[in-house]
N, C-alpha and C positions, 0 to 999 in steps of 0.2 A: 408339520407339511406333507410327509410321507403319505398320509389318508388319505386328504384332500388332490395328490397331484394322482391317487389312484380311485381315486375315486372319477374325478376329474376323463380319466385314460376311458372306462367306460360309458361311460355321455355321449350321447349317438347326439352331436349336435342340428339341431330343424333343419340347416341347409341344405347335412347326409340326407334331412326324413323329405325333403321334399321334392329335393335333386337324390335320387341316389348313382353314384357311377354308372351300376348296374344303364339303366336308361339312358344314361350318356354311350355307351357304347353302345345297344340294342339302337341306336338311333344310323351311330356309322355305320351297322351289321347290316341291318334294313338295305343302304345303300349302298357298300361296296363292298360284301360278301363275307370276307374276312380282312377287318380294318389293318389285324398285328400285320401284316402278310404287305397291304396294298400301297406302294409307296403314295398314290394319289385318294386318299383317304383323307381328306382336307374339309375342312366345313366354317364357312365363314359364321357370324355371326345373325346375319338374316336369316340363314339360311337353318340354324341350331332354331333361332325365334322359330319359325315356321313349323319343327319336328317340335316346342313343345308347348302349345297354343293354349295348356291349359297352365300353363306357369308365369308372370310378372313381366313384366324386359329387365326390372330391378334388379328381379328376386334371379332370375338366370344371368344373368351378368352373376351379380354375388356370389350364385351354385358352380359359374366357370369359369370365378379366378381360385374358390374354396379351393378345387379340383386337379386345375391348376399348380398354383404352390400347398397343395398336401403335405405335408411331415411326412408323409407315408411314402410310400411306391406310388413313384410318376407316370401315374395308366395317360392323365391326358395334361397334353401339355399346349406349349400352341407358340404359330413363328410370324413373322409377318412374309406376305408373298408377294412382290410386283408383275402386278396385274395391267399388262397396254400402259404402263407407263405407272399409272396407281398403285401409292404401298393398299394390300389389303392385309388385316390380317387370320388369321385362321387357327384353327384347332387341327389335331387326331390324339388319335390313339396311340399307346408307345407302353409297350413295357415284356419280357420276356412267362408271365405268368399274366394268362385270362384272366376275367375274373365269372365266375358265371354263375348262373341264381334257381340255384336248382327247386324247382316246384317243390320237391318231397322232401325237402330240406324242413327239418323241424327250423333254423334260421333264415327261412328262404325270408329274402328281401335286402340282407347283412351281405358286405363285399365280405366277401371268399380268401383272402391274401397267400396261397400258395405256394 
């Protein structure tokens, strides 16, 4: 069992390759500046669908669910907000450690946990 669990640890799930957390954080940064410090940095599923036109809706749902429930650092979180008497689910970026994608790094495209 030990060898198998170690192998799984290094495997990057397909959903993480299709929708890396860096891409999600970039959308928030483009829209809100620093989403870690902006309490208004929230996006609805519709807004995220628009931000990722290259990702099918079912894959986007799977990716958001994956990153929201990720067993590692909780960077992406969701909550329900009430607007005009209607409840809407929104996603937001959370955490004290930012995720950086350094293009000069040999690990470019991988999540750097610091």
